[in-house]
Steps between C-alpha positions, in 0.01 A plus 500: 500500500723601789685265733730580789676354799656651811735317736650629824751325724397417856730779626343748257842605373477340155217557252443353154222632277406370155218615271391459142233623259390338176231619262426633154610849395440706187814607316530714187716255309356159596137576587431277806800347672553301818647727765716363781649693791685347793676643806713340772677659796703379798557731797712445812487735800854550627437730796220711649550822694198626697291241316602644162646224282807522281484224240667371186286393206539341158232450243402486141207552271409390149257658254432306180324780305793738558746211467669627815685326781610722791711409804520705821736483796498751781474618856162592649438699817221697664569871536170575669260246640169562672459346840217258555270681744373166629841432659569844649522486878490120518862451608515281809145371474 
């Protein structure tokens, strides 16, 4: 079973995303075991230049089968971004 949630502030500058998976998995040592994986991330856009965002993010993920908990913190930016052809030439309309 998979569950997830996505929240975005009214300004669109802050995003929170949470997801989780639970099910049964075959392992060599324990035969069948309940598997649980969860991920959470928070992202805040600090500035955008030519509609390319520069944002800070922090997140974490957990994997029960691997017995692993990982945390991430970083800076995300778009190096190249395709333009939406639907908006080309619509300035001033």
